[in-house]
C-alpha positions, 0 to 999 in steps of 0.5 A: 618515947613510945615505939608504937603510936596509938591514935586512940590514946592520942584522941583520949589525951586530946579530949582530956585536955579539951575538957580541962580547957573548957572547965578552966573557962568557967570562971570567965562566965562568972566574971562576965556576970559580975563585971556586967552587973556591977557596971549596970548597977553603977550606971543606974546609981549614977543616973539616979543620984545626980543627972549626969551630963553624959547620961546618954553615953552611960545609957548606951554603955549599960545597954552594951554591958547587958548585951555582953552579959548575954554574950558571956552567959551564952558562950559560958554555957556552951563551953560548960557543955563542951567540958562534959562532952570532952570528958565523955570523949576522953572515956570513949573517943569514937568520934563517928558514933559521937557525931552520929549521936549529936547529928541525930539530936540536931546538935551537929550540922553535917559540915562539922561531922567528921572533924578530928579531935585536933579540930574540935579542941581548936574550936573550943579554943576559939570559943574561949578566946571569944569569951575572953574578948567579951570579958575584956570589952566589959572591963573596958566599959566598966573602966570608961564608967569609973575613969577620972576624966572619962565618961564619969 
């Protein structure tokens, strides 16, 4: 254990961890796109090949998939930006200057200025959970389309 505590070193390590978490979430963005496009493509094929008694349900599931694709891409891009920002904070963890730069660009509301690195990583984790929930919902919709005795 270290005899002295260096807050700047802790902030740098937390930023490194945040960047790694954000980069790890990149796969969810691609998973969302692949799952969603697969489900929408399957829906169109099923509706074109044979009129289906559940055509209305299939249409709504396709619309839901399209919305979840947008959801997944938005959160995926947001998390990708966070990966770069956390990587930068790992090099220079001056949060006051970072907040000032973000605010001057209109990218950080006043209510979020002055947060600790812990709070910032916690926010990233919330985004990752939301993105994961969106991908899970997409998988459930895809399962509903292909499940025996289900929609199809």
